[in-house]
N, C-alpha and C positions, 0 to 999 in steps of 0.2 A: 504494500500500500504506500509506503513512504517513497519507495523507488518510483511508483507511478506519479507521485506528486512531485518529485524532483524533476522528472522528465516531461512534465506537463500534461501527461495522459489523464490526470485526475485532478480536479481542482482542490485547493486547500481551503478548508472551511475556518471561519473565524472560530468555531468551537474547538477545532483540533489545535490551532495555534494557541488558544487560551489553555487547553489542557496540557500542552507540552510546556508552556511557560509556567503553569502551576506546578507540575512535576519537577522542574528545574528550580523552582522558587525563585523565579526572576519575572520582571514586568514583560508584558507582551511587546512593549516598545523596545526593550533590549533584545528580545528575541528576533523581532523583525528589522532591527537595525535603525530604528527611529529615535535614537537617542545620541548621546555625545561620546558613547564608548568607541574608541578607535577599532576599526574593522580588524586589525590584526589580533586583537584580543578575542574576537568572536571566532576566528578561524579555528582555534584549538578546541571549541565547544561543539562545532558542527558535526564532525566525523563521528565522535562517540555517541551522540544523539541519534544519528542515523543508524548506526550498528546495533544500539540498544533497541530501537523501535523495530527494526528488521527482524532482530532475535525474538523479541516479544510477540510478534505477529507471524512469525514462521515464514518470512519472506526472503530468507537468506539465499 
């Protein structure tokens, strides 16, 4: 499912973004890059999130 969202085959819902932000204990604006955090700090967060989601949903 996450892979489908990454490649644009499935739209990302606001509820999904909110759920991921909640699990990570961060604001939605931090997750979506709408804050002042430099991009390079977010780069290290993205890959582990995708791996964890793929593993949880069995889409590896």
